[in-house]
SEPA-125443 format. One record per residue: residue in three letters; residue number from 1; z, x, y of N, C-alpha, C in turn. Coordinates in steps of 0.02 Angstrom, whole numbers. Layout:
REM residues N
+-------+--------+--------+--------+--------+--------+--------+--------+--------+--------+--------+
: margu : tidren :    n_z :    n_x :    n_y :   ca_z :   ca_x :   ca_y :    c_z :    c_x :    c_y :
+-------+--------+--------+--------+--------+--------+--------+--------+--------+--------+--------+
:   ALA :    NUM :      Z :      X :      Y :      Z :      X :      Y :      Z :      X :      Y :
...
+-------+--------+--------+--------+--------+--------+--------+--------+--------+--------+--------+
This chain:
REM residues 203
+-------+--------+--------+--------+--------+--------+--------+--------+--------+--------+--------+
: margu : tidren :    n_z :    n_x :    n_y :   ca_z :   ca_x :   ca_y :    c_z :    c_x :    c_y :
+-------+--------+--------+--------+--------+--------+--------+--------+--------+--------+--------+
:   MET :      1 :    105 :    168 :   -965 :    100 :     80 :  -1009 :     27 :     65 :  -1041 :
:   LYS :      2 :     28 :     60 :  -1110 :    -43 :      4 :  -1119 :    -18 :    -63 :  -1087 :
:   THR :      3 :    -68 :    -76 :  -1029 :    -50 :   -172 :   -996 :   -102 :   -188 :  -1007 :
:   ALA :      4 :    -80 :   -268 :  -1009 :   -155 :   -293 :  -1018 :   -157 :   -336 :   -940 :
:   THR :      5 :   -159 :   -281 :   -893 :   -199 :   -290 :   -841 :   -222 :   -247 :   -835 :
:   PRO :      6 :   -292 :   -228 :   -814 :   -333 :   -155 :   -811 :   -319 :   -132 :   -782 :
:   ALA :      7 :   -339 :    -37 :   -795 :   -311 :     16 :   -765 :   -341 :     16 :   -684 :
:   SER :      8 :   -402 :    -28 :   -669 :   -449 :    -27 :   -629 :   -391 :    -53 :   -570 :
:   TYR :      9 :   -364 :   -110 :   -590 :   -336 :   -144 :   -542 :   -251 :   -101 :   -505 :
:   PHE :     10 :   -238 :    -58 :   -535 :   -194 :     -3 :   -525 :   -211 :     62 :   -470 :
:   ALA :     11 :   -246 :     70 :   -501 :   -323 :    106 :   -458 :   -349 :    108 :   -373 :
:   THR :     12 :   -371 :     31 :   -392 :   -342 :    -15 :   -310 :   -312 :     -1 :   -275 :
:   LEU :     13 :   -264 :    -25 :   -305 :   -196 :    -23 :   -270 :   -173 :     32 :   -255 :
:   TYR :     14 :   -170 :     69 :   -259 :   -136 :    155 :   -252 :   -204 :    189 :   -210 :
:   ALA :     15 :   -243 :    155 :   -190 :   -288 :    187 :   -157 :   -244 :    189 :    -76 :
:   GLU :     16 :   -195 :    143 :    -84 :   -151 :    155 :    -31 :   -100 :    169 :    -45 :
:   GLU :     17 :    -45 :    197 :      4 :     30 :    249 :    -28 :     97 :    195 :    -27 :
:   ASP :     18 :     68 :    147 :     -1 :    121 :    107 :    -12 :    104 :     18 :    -14 :
:   PRO :     19 :     74 :      5 :    -68 :     44 :    -47 :    -72 :     79 :   -108 :    -80 :
:   PHE :     20 :    157 :   -102 :   -112 :    197 :   -152 :   -122 :    236 :   -160 :    -69 :
:   GLY :     21 :    225 :   -108 :    -10 :    292 :   -107 :     59 :    345 :   -104 :     33 :
:   TYR :     22 :    357 :    -31 :     -7 :    432 :     -6 :    -43 :    443 :     14 :      0 :
:   ARG :     23 :    428 :     35 :     66 :    449 :     83 :    116 :    476 :     55 :    199 :
:   SER :     24 :    436 :    -29 :    184 :    434 :    -44 :    260 :    461 :   -115 :    238 :
:   ARG :     25 :    478 :   -154 :    195 :    494 :   -226 :    194 :    584 :   -226 :    164 :
:   TRP :     26 :    623 :   -253 :    204 :    672 :   -296 :    164 :    694 :   -338 :    120 :
:   TYR :     27 :    629 :   -338 :     84 :    645 :   -359 :     45 :    658 :   -322 :    -44 :
:   GLU :     28 :    592 :   -276 :    -30 :    599 :   -222 :    -76 :    677 :   -173 :    -71 :
:   ALA :     29 :    692 :   -165 :     -4 :    757 :   -121 :     -4 :    795 :   -160 :    -12 :
:   ARG :     30 :    819 :   -213 :      3 :    871 :   -243 :     -8 :    859 :   -248 :   -106 :
:   LYS :     31 :    817 :   -267 :   -145 :    822 :   -280 :   -192 :    854 :   -195 :   -252 :
:   ARG :     32 :    823 :   -128 :   -221 :    828 :    -80 :   -225 :    914 :    -67 :   -201 :
:   GLN :     33 :    925 :   -105 :   -170 :   1015 :    -79 :   -132 :   1053 :    -99 :   -200 :
:   LEU :     34 :   1026 :   -172 :   -215 :   1063 :   -207 :   -253 :   1074 :   -175 :   -327 :
:   LEU :     35 :    994 :   -175 :   -360 :   1003 :   -136 :   -424 :   1029 :    -88 :   -424 :
:   LEU :     36 :   1051 :    -22 :   -359 :   1084 :     33 :   -382 :   1165 :     24 :   -377 :
:   ALA :     37 :   1196 :    -25 :   -330 :   1248 :    -27 :   -340 :   1282 :    -86 :   -386 :
:   SER :     38 :   1237 :    -98 :   -417 :   1239 :   -127 :   -504 :   1254 :    -71 :   -535 :
:   LEU :     39 :   1238 :    -19 :   -538 :   1248 :     26 :   -611 :   1316 :     12 :   -601 :
:   PRO :     40 :   1340 :     38 :   -667 :   1398 :     41 :   -678 :   1441 :     76 :   -678 :
:   ALA :     41 :   1399 :    175 :   -702 :   1407 :    211 :   -678 :   1395 :    249 :   -627 :
:   GLU :     42 :   1432 :    300 :   -599 :   1423 :    343 :   -541 :   1369 :    396 :   -545 :
:   ARG :     43 :   1373 :    404 :   -593 :   1331 :    460 :   -620 :   1287 :    465 :   -679 :
:   TYR :     44 :   1242 :    507 :   -692 :   1203 :    487 :   -771 :   1176 :    558 :   -780 :
:   ALA :     45 :   1196 :    554 :   -849 :   1171 :    640 :   -853 :   1071 :    620 :   -861 :
:   ALA :     46 :   1041 :    590 :   -887 :    978 :    566 :   -924 :    949 :    512 :   -888 :
:   GLY :     47 :    919 :    483 :   -841 :    888 :    454 :   -834 :    797 :    454 :   -836 :
:   TRP :     48 :    785 :    375 :   -844 :    716 :    384 :   -849 :    702 :    302 :   -820 :
:   GLU :     49 :    648 :    337 :   -777 :    618 :    266 :   -734 :    540 :    243 :   -765 :
:   ILE :     50 :    533 :    186 :   -776 :    465 :    171 :   -806 :    423 :    117 :   -768 :
:   GLY :     51 :    370 :    143 :   -762 :    336 :    131 :   -688 :    351 :    153 :   -621 :
:   CYS :     52 :    361 :    189 :   -613 :    394 :    236 :   -544 :    361 :    204 :   -471 :
:   SER :     53 :    271 :    189 :   -506 :    243 :    168 :   -423 :    252 :    235 :   -393 :
:   ASN :     54 :    269 :    222 :   -333 :    263 :    279 :   -267 :    306 :    319 :   -279 :
:   GLY :     55 :    375 :    295 :   -310 :    431 :    355 :   -313 :    478 :    340 :   -270 :
:   GLU :     56 :    473 :    270 :   -245 :    532 :    258 :   -177 :    592 :    255 :   -241 :
:   LEU :     57 :    600 :    195 :   -268 :    654 :    198 :   -296 :    674 :    235 :   -337 :
:   THR :     58 :    628 :    328 :   -354 :    661 :    362 :   -403 :    684 :    410 :   -370 :
:   ALA :     59 :    677 :    428 :   -279 :    715 :    438 :   -234 :    780 :    439 :   -248 :
:   ALA :     60 :    773 :    348 :   -242 :    860 :    332 :   -223 :    886 :    353 :   -289 :
:   LEU :     61 :    857 :    339 :   -359 :    918 :    335 :   -422 :    917 :    426 :   -422 :
:   ALA :     62 :    899 :    467 :   -379 :    890 :    541 :   -401 :    967 :    579 :   -394 :
:   PRO :     63 :    998 :    542 :   -343 :   1042 :    564 :   -327 :   1118 :    526 :   -375 :
:   ARG :     64 :   1102 :    479 :   -419 :   1123 :    483 :   -458 :   1128 :    498 :   -520 :
:   CYS :     65 :   1082 :    545 :   -568 :   1069 :    594 :   -609 :   1071 :    649 :   -614 :
:   GLU :     66 :   1092 :    699 :   -663 :   1097 :    755 :   -669 :   1026 :    763 :   -686 :
:   ARG :     67 :    967 :    729 :   -706 :    913 :    734 :   -726 :    878 :    669 :   -748 :
:   LEU :     68 :    811 :    683 :   -690 :    775 :    610 :   -710 :    695 :    603 :   -730 :
:   LEU :     69 :    671 :    579 :   -780 :    612 :    551 :   -798 :    586 :    499 :   -772 :
:   ALA :     70 :    516 :    504 :   -717 :    493 :    446 :   -685 :    421 :    447 :   -722 :
:   THR :     71 :    390 :    404 :   -748 :    312 :    403 :   -781 :    280 :    332 :   -753 :
:   ASP :     72 :    232 :    346 :   -737 :    182 :    290 :   -699 :    128 :    284 :   -763 :
:   LEU :     73 :     85 :    241 :   -769 :     -1 :    251 :   -809 :    -51 :    278 :   -758 :
:   ASP :     74 :    -40 :    267 :   -709 :   -100 :    282 :   -623 :   -112 :    349 :   -623 :
:   ALA :     75 :   -135 :    389 :   -601 :   -129 :    472 :   -593 :   -126 :    476 :   -495 :
:   ARG :     76 :   -142 :    429 :   -484 :   -104 :    429 :   -371 :    -42 :    409 :   -379 :
:   ALA :     77 :    -12 :    355 :   -419 :     56 :    351 :   -413 :     90 :    396 :   -449 :
:   VAL :     78 :     71 :    439 :   -464 :    108 :    481 :   -507 :    116 :    561 :   -450 :
:   ALA :     79 :     67 :    556 :   -431 :     45 :    616 :   -360 :     97 :    591 :   -309 :
:   LEU :     80 :     91 :    518 :   -295 :    125 :    509 :   -236 :    209 :    503 :   -242 :
:   ALA :     81 :    223 :    518 :   -306 :    287 :    494 :   -342 :    312 :    554 :   -342 :
:   ALA :     82 :    279 :    612 :   -331 :    293 :    686 :   -367 :    304 :    687 :   -286 :
:   ALA :     83 :    274 :    672 :   -240 :    278 :    714 :   -167 :    303 :    673 :   -140 :
:   ARG :     84 :    341 :    638 :   -166 :    410 :    592 :   -128 :    476 :    616 :   -144 :
:   ASN :     85 :    458 :    631 :   -202 :    524 :    679 :   -249 :    519 :    750 :   -245 :
:   ALA :     86 :    474 :    777 :   -215 :    490 :    858 :   -213 :    547 :    881 :   -202 :
:   PRO :     87 :    593 :    878 :   -157 :    651 :    866 :   -130 :    707 :    897 :   -171 :
:   HIS :     88 :    705 :    851 :   -233 :    728 :    840 :   -291 :    687 :    899 :   -371 :
:   PRO :     89 :    730 :    944 :   -374 :    676 :    977 :   -410 :    703 :    952 :   -488 :
:   TRP :     90 :    779 :    932 :   -495 :    779 :    902 :   -564 :    759 :    821 :   -571 :
:   VAL :     91 :    715 :    793 :   -542 :    649 :    756 :   -563 :    601 :    779 :   -595 :
:   THR :     92 :    572 :    757 :   -658 :    510 :    749 :   -673 :    474 :    695 :   -662 :
:   VAL :     93 :    422 :    704 :   -645 :    355 :    642 :   -637 :    278 :    643 :   -689 :
:   THR :     94 :    309 :    616 :   -749 :    235 :    621 :   -754 :    172 :    575 :   -791 :
:   ARG :     95 :    126 :    571 :   -822 :     84 :    503 :   -820 :     96 :    506 :   -891 :
:   ALA :     96 :     98 :    425 :   -890 :    106 :    414 :   -974 :     66 :    343 :   -988 :
:   GLN :     97 :     58 :    346 :  -1041 :     30 :    270 :  -1059 :     72 :    244 :  -1106 :
:   HIS :     98 :    148 :    209 :  -1106 :    173 :    195 :  -1145 :    186 :    121 :  -1184 :
:   PRO :     99 :    169 :    103 :  -1257 :    222 :    158 :  -1313 :    179 :    208 :  -1332 :
:   HIS :    100 :    131 :    229 :  -1321 :     81 :    254 :  -1361 :    140 :    335 :  -1359 :
:   ASP :    101 :    122 :    364 :  -1260 :    146 :    411 :  -1256 :    220 :    388 :  -1230 :
:   TRP :    102 :    278 :    443 :  -1267 :    363 :    428 :  -1278 :    413 :    491 :  -1260 :
:   PRO :    103 :    457 :    500 :  -1215 :    495 :    547 :  -1221 :    525 :    568 :  -1266 :
:   ALA :    104 :    533 :    623 :  -1279 :    582 :    646 :  -1322 :    657 :    620 :  -1297 :
:   GLY :    105 :    697 :    632 :  -1338 :    791 :    637 :  -1332 :    798 :    557 :  -1309 :
:   ARG :    106 :    855 :    567 :  -1285 :    887 :    481 :  -1281 :    901 :    494 :  -1195 :
:   PHE :    107 :    923 :    433 :  -1185 :    959 :    423 :  -1114 :   1005 :    365 :  -1103 :
:   ASP :    108 :   1041 :    394 :  -1063 :   1114 :    351 :  -1024 :   1080 :    291 :   -983 :
:   LEU :    109 :   1039 :    302 :   -947 :    993 :    266 :   -902 :    917 :    243 :   -880 :
:   ILE :    110 :    901 :    170 :   -910 :    827 :    162 :   -914 :    831 :    113 :   -891 :
:   VAL :    111 :    786 :    134 :   -834 :    745 :     80 :   -771 :    700 :     45 :   -803 :
:   PHE :    112 :    681 :    -22 :   -798 :    621 :    -50 :   -826 :    629 :    -94 :   -786 :
:   SER :    113 :    590 :    -85 :   -723 :    593 :   -129 :   -654 :    529 :   -147 :   -629 :
:   GLU :    114 :    475 :   -183 :   -634 :    432 :   -257 :   -591 :    371 :   -203 :   -642 :
:   VAL :    115 :    381 :   -211 :   -702 :    324 :   -157 :   -752 :    306 :   -221 :   -801 :
:   GLY :    116 :    360 :   -254 :   -840 :    368 :   -301 :   -897 :    304 :   -352 :   -916 :
:   TYR :    117 :    296 :   -387 :   -852 :    239 :   -451 :   -825 :    151 :   -418 :   -821 :
:   TYR :    118 :    157 :   -353 :   -829 :     92 :   -326 :   -841 :     81 :   -322 :   -907 :
:   LEU :    119 :    120 :   -343 :   -950 :     96 :   -323 :  -1032 :    104 :   -380 :  -1047 :
:   ASP :    120 :     56 :   -392 :  -1099 :     37 :   -453 :  -1134 :    104 :   -470 :  -1199 :
:   ALA :    121 :    134 :   -503 :  -1254 :    171 :   -536 :  -1270 :    169 :   -434 :  -1316 :
:   THR :    122 :    122 :   -455 :  -1349 :    140 :   -389 :  -1408 :    166 :   -333 :  -1374 :
:   ALA :    123 :    129 :   -294 :  -1328 :    143 :   -265 :  -1298 :    209 :   -245 :  -1283 :
:   LEU :    124 :    226 :   -303 :  -1248 :    303 :   -312 :  -1217 :    384 :   -303 :  -1295 :
:   VAL :    125 :    343 :   -331 :  -1330 :    401 :   -330 :  -1398 :    386 :   -254 :  -1423 :
:   GLN :    126 :    347 :   -223 :  -1414 :    330 :   -156 :  -1429 :    393 :   -119 :  -1355 :
:   MET :    127 :    365 :    -93 :  -1329 :    416 :    -84 :  -1268 :    467 :    -88 :  -1264 :
:   GLY :    128 :    481 :   -167 :  -1292 :    579 :   -163 :  -1307 :    603 :   -150 :  -1354 :
:   GLU :    129 :    583 :   -152 :  -1418 :    588 :    -93 :  -1471 :    607 :    -32 :  -1461 :
:   ARG :    130 :    537 :      0 :  -1440 :    554 :     67 :  -1422 :    621 :     69 :  -1368 :
:   LEU :    131 :    610 :     51 :  -1329 :    671 :     48 :  -1268 :    739 :     43 :  -1289 :
:   GLY :    132 :    747 :     15 :  -1351 :    809 :      5 :  -1360 :    840 :     87 :  -1412 :
:   GLY :    133 :    803 :     92 :  -1450 :    817 :    160 :  -1481 :    802 :    213 :  -1455 :
:   SER :    134 :    782 :    208 :  -1376 :    772 :    288 :  -1325 :    868 :    288 :  -1285 :
:   LEU :    135 :    884 :    239 :  -1309 :    943 :    226 :  -1246 :   1017 :    256 :  -1294 :
:   CYS :    136 :   1053 :    293 :  -1271 :   1101 :    328 :  -1302 :   1158 :    288 :  -1293 :
:   GLU :    137 :   1221 :    312 :  -1347 :   1276 :    272 :  -1345 :   1334 :    280 :  -1252 :
:   GLY :    138 :   1343 :    216 :  -1253 :   1364 :    223 :  -1191 :   1325 :    199 :  -1132 :
:   GLY :    139 :   1257 :    198 :  -1130 :   1201 :    188 :  -1098 :   1159 :    130 :  -1080 :
:   VAL :    140 :   1170 :    133 :  -1006 :   1131 :     64 :   -978 :   1053 :     36 :   -968 :
:   LEU :    141 :   1026 :      3 :   -999 :    962 :     14 :  -1008 :    952 :    -76 :   -955 :
:   VAL :    142 :    944 :    -50 :   -880 :    924 :   -101 :   -823 :    841 :   -133 :   -818 :
:   ALA :    143 :    858 :   -187 :   -824 :    756 :   -217 :   -787 :    782 :   -279 :   -704 :
:   CYS :    144 :    731 :   -258 :   -716 :    718 :   -295 :   -644 :    642 :   -338 :   -644 :
:   HIS :    145 :    638 :   -381 :   -622 :    579 :   -409 :   -620 :    564 :   -500 :   -547 :
:   TRP :    146 :    506 :   -472 :   -522 :    484 :   -537 :   -479 :    463 :   -594 :   -514 :
:   ARG :    147 :    488 :   -652 :   -488 :    498 :   -702 :   -527 :    427 :   -760 :   -535 :
:   THR :    148 :    396 :   -749 :   -471 :    343 :   -794 :   -458 :    266 :   -777 :   -505 :
:   PRO :    149 :    240 :   -824 :   -536 :    188 :   -805 :   -572 :    128 :   -783 :   -522 :
:   PHE :    150 :     98 :   -726 :   -538 :     26 :   -691 :   -501 :    -35 :   -681 :   -532 :
:   SER :    151 :    -89 :   -684 :   -509 :   -167 :   -683 :   -560 :   -139 :   -619 :   -580 :
:   ALA :    152 :   -118 :   -562 :   -573 :   -143 :   -486 :   -601 :   -106 :   -506 :   -659 :
:   ALA :    153 :    -46 :   -542 :   -678 :      7 :   -533 :   -725 :    -15 :   -580 :   -781 :
:   PRO :    154 :      6 :   -554 :   -848 :    -26 :   -626 :   -901 :     50 :   -642 :   -915 :
:   GLN :    155 :    115 :   -651 :   -883 :    174 :   -695 :   -885 :    221 :   -647 :   -813 :
:   ASP :    156 :    269 :   -694 :   -821 :    307 :   -690 :   -762 :    366 :   -672 :   -762 :
:   GLY :    157 :    409 :   -643 :   -733 :    468 :   -615 :   -742 :    506 :   -650 :   -789 :
:   ASP :    158 :    534 :   -710 :   -773 :    573 :   -742 :   -827 :    550 :   -735 :   -878 :
:   ALA :    159 :    482 :   -759 :   -905 :    456 :   -760 :   -970 :    485 :   -667 :  -1007 :
:   VAL :    160 :    462 :   -622 :   -953 :    515 :   -545 :  -1001 :    544 :   -531 :   -999 :
:   HIS :    161 :    590 :   -589 :   -951 :    675 :   -588 :   -967 :    705 :   -599 :  -1021 :
:   ARG :    162 :    674 :   -654 :  -1042 :    678 :   -702 :  -1110 :    674 :   -664 :  -1163 :
:   GLN :    163 :    627 :   -629 :  -1174 :    579 :   -584 :  -1233 :    634 :   -542 :  -1247 :
:   LEU :    164 :    653 :   -498 :  -1152 :    712 :   -452 :  -1183 :    772 :   -450 :  -1215 :
:   ARG :    165 :    789 :   -529 :  -1194 :    851 :   -524 :  -1208 :    848 :   -549 :  -1282 :
:   ARG :    166 :    802 :   -585 :  -1319 :    787 :   -579 :  -1387 :    792 :   -505 :  -1445 :
:   LEU :    167 :    767 :   -454 :  -1421 :    752 :   -390 :  -1426 :    807 :   -362 :  -1404 :
:   PHE :    168 :    837 :   -375 :  -1389 :    915 :   -303 :  -1369 :    935 :   -345 :  -1417 :
:   ARG :    169 :    979 :   -397 :  -1430 :   1028 :   -445 :  -1432 :   1007 :   -407 :  -1506 :
:   ALA :    170 :    941 :   -415 :  -1545 :    935 :   -419 :  -1597 :    953 :   -319 :  -1624 :
:   ARG :    171 :    937 :   -290 :  -1561 :    971 :   -234 :  -1592 :   1030 :   -227 :  -1579 :
:   GLY :    172 :   1066 :   -258 :  -1560 :   1146 :   -238 :  -1567 :   1172 :   -236 :  -1482 :
:   LEU :    173 :   1114 :   -242 :  -1416 :   1151 :   -221 :  -1370 :   1172 :   -291 :  -1337 :
:   ALA :    174 :   1222 :   -253 :  -1292 :   1267 :   -314 :  -1282 :   1217 :   -326 :  -1198 :
:   ARG :    175 :   1235 :   -391 :  -1156 :   1214 :   -415 :  -1120 :   1277 :   -386 :  -1052 :
:   LEU :    176 :   1251 :   -353 :  -1008 :   1312 :   -314 :   -965 :   1332 :   -370 :   -910 :
:   PHE :    177 :   1279 :   -369 :   -868 :   1308 :   -408 :   -828 :   1199 :   -452 :   -801 :
:   GLY :    178 :   1203 :   -492 :   -776 :   1141 :   -530 :   -727 :   1148 :   -538 :   -650 :
:   TYR :    179 :   1094 :   -522 :   -617 :   1082 :   -554 :   -552 :   1032 :   -623 :   -562 :
:   LEU :    180 :   1024 :   -677 :   -511 :    970 :   -703 :   -524 :    961 :   -752 :   -456 :
:   ASP :    181 :    906 :   -735 :   -402 :    904 :   -795 :   -345 :    822 :   -810 :   -359 :
:   ASP :    182 :    810 :   -846 :   -299 :    755 :   -883 :   -323 :    699 :   -829 :   -303 :
:   ASP :    183 :    698 :   -755 :   -300 :    600 :   -712 :   -290 :    646 :   -663 :   -357 :
:   PHE :    184 :    690 :   -637 :   -393 :    687 :   -604 :   -433 :    768 :   -593 :   -461 :
:   ARG :    185 :    748 :   -565 :   -530 :    794 :   -558 :   -594 :    815 :   -490 :   -602 :
:   LEU :    186 :    872 :   -481 :   -598 :    924 :   -416 :   -620 :    956 :   -424 :   -666 :
:   GLU :    187 :    936 :   -389 :   -739 :    997 :   -389 :   -796 :    981 :   -324 :   -811 :
:   ALA :    188 :   1071 :   -318 :   -847 :   1071 :   -239 :   -903 :   1108 :   -281 :   -961 :
:   TRP :    189 :   1088 :   -212 :   -996 :   1096 :   -194 :  -1082 :   1134 :   -128 :  -1103 :
:   GLY :    190 :   1187 :   -157 :  -1147 :   1206 :    -76 :  -1160 :   1229 :    -74 :  -1227 :
:   THR :    191 :   1256 :     -7 :  -1251 :   1293 :     -6 :  -1308 :   1380 :     24 :  -1282 :
:   ASP :    192 :   1403 :    -24 :  -1310 :   1470 :      0 :  -1306 :   1507 :     28 :  -1229 :
:   ALA :    193 :   1452 :    -14 :  -1165 :   1482 :     20 :  -1113 :   1567 :    -11 :  -1074 :
:   PRO :    194 :   1591 :     26 :  -1067 :   1645 :    -35 :  -1029 :   1624 :    -33 :   -952 :
:   SER :    195 :   1670 :    -80 :   -941 :   1668 :   -114 :   -868 :   1665 :    -57 :   -816 :
:   VAL :    196 :   1655 :    -77 :   -748 :   1678 :    -13 :   -711 :   1745 :    -19 :   -706 :
:   ALA :    197 :   1777 :    -70 :   -690 :   1855 :    -65 :   -670 :   1897 :    -17 :   -731 :
:   ARG :    198 :   1875 :    -25 :   -793 :   1882 :     13 :   -868 :   1875 :     98 :   -858 :
:   ARG :    199 :   1811 :    100 :   -836 :   1783 :    181 :   -818 :   1833 :    201 :   -759 :
:   GLY :    200 :   1834 :    157 :   -701 :   1901 :    199 :   -664 :   1972 :    181 :   -680 :
:   GLY :    201 :   2001 :    159 :   -735 :   2083 :    172 :   -751 :   2079 :    123 :   -723 :
:   LEU :    202 :   2058 :     63 :   -711 :   2105 :      5 :   -686 :   2129 :    -38 :   -726 :
:   ARG :    203 :   2108 :    -30 :   -780 :   2111 :    -91 :   -844 :   2132 :    -50 :   -905 :
+-------+--------+--------+--------+--------+--------+--------+--------+--------+--------+--------+
């Protein structure tokens, strides 16, 4: 992604292998499990995780996807994520600066987690508009963000989700679900995505 936060910030962060504590903090493990449990389908044909960091969420998403693309702008993060997901040959980890670099094809799962607040308002609009176009019919786009402002981010998670709601509503994407606590916000949008009960023939 082309972020408002300078690339040097991420280069400094990834001097460590796990700068956000994805492997060690219960907060991160809980958030990851909530995101995974919220996904309405058991399996996805083509997934895309934007801002994959060191690949911990990527590794958790991998068993749910036939193919999974994970992208990040930082070279060290990409190397860490690739090593973490080496046991999963159907996972591709690539360095990319979005929206300048954009993958071909469409996806039935897009995960936009803990990256939106690094974008300024203009870049977030550009990302949101393109993301909607990369979601295939019946797919789901999940966004998850920390709500508390911090100095490295030009906006907070709540502002990110307000903008995403406006953008996706304008594209005709339906809001499928939402979860909110004091720490983070989790929401999903989709195109004609049936409920979990309908998928399972219960309704």
